[in-house]
C-alpha positions in Angstrom: 18.2 -2.3 -88.9 18.1 0.6 -92.1 14.3 0.5 -92.3 14.3 1.3 -88.8 16.5 4.3 -88.5 15.9 5.7 -91.8 11.8 5.1 -92.8 11.1 7.6 -89.8 12.8 10.2 -91.2 11.9 9.9 -94.8 8.3 9.7 -94.0 8.6 13.1 -92.0 10.6 14.6 -94.9 8.4 14.1 -97.4 5.1 15.3 -95.5 3.6 12.2 -95.4 2.6 12.0 -91.4 -0.3 9.4 -92.4 2.2 7.2 -93.3 4.6 8.0 -90.4 1.5 7.8 -87.8 0.3 4.2 -88.8 3.7 2.9 -90.0 6.3 4.0 -87.0 4.8 6.3 -84.1 2.4 4.4 -83.5 2.4 0.9 -84.5 3.8 -1.3 -81.4 5.9 -3.5 -83.6 7.6 -1.0 -85.3 8.6 0.7 -81.7 9.0 -2.5 -80.4 11.8 -3.2 -82.4 13.4 -0.3 -82.6 13.6 0.1 -79.3 15.3 -3.2 -78.7 17.8 -3.1 -81.4 18.6 0.7 -81.2 19.5 3.7 -78.6 16.3 4.7 -77.0 17.5 8.5 -77.8 17.4 7.9 -81.7 13.0 6.6 -80.9 12.9 10.1 -79.3 14.9 11.5 -82.2 11.5 10.5 -84.5 9.2 12.2 -82.2 11.3 15.0 -82.0 11.9 15.8 -85.4 7.9 15.5 -86.4 7.1 18.0 -83.4 9.4 20.1 -84.7 7.8 20.1 -88.0 3.9 19.6 -86.5 2.6 19.5 -83.5 0.5 16.5 -82.3 -1.2 16.1 -78.9 -1.2 12.5 -79.5 2.4 12.3 -80.8 4.0 14.5 -77.7 2.0 12.0 -75.3 3.5 9.4 -76.3 6.9 10.7 -76.5 6.7 11.9 -73.2 5.6 8.4 -71.9 8.8 7.0 -73.3 10.9 9.3 -72.2 
């Protein structure tokens, strides 16, 4: 559970965006596990944190779809 909540934060803060995309935000297994075990708002917060630092069209579309 800790990995689900902290990994996106740390990857974003260290500007490791490629890893963030591949390991978290666009990884079906990661998203499925996080949505199943935590409130949906925490998943959306990962997307919003990234969008506040770096605008990415695909990230915005996926965040809107989950919302």
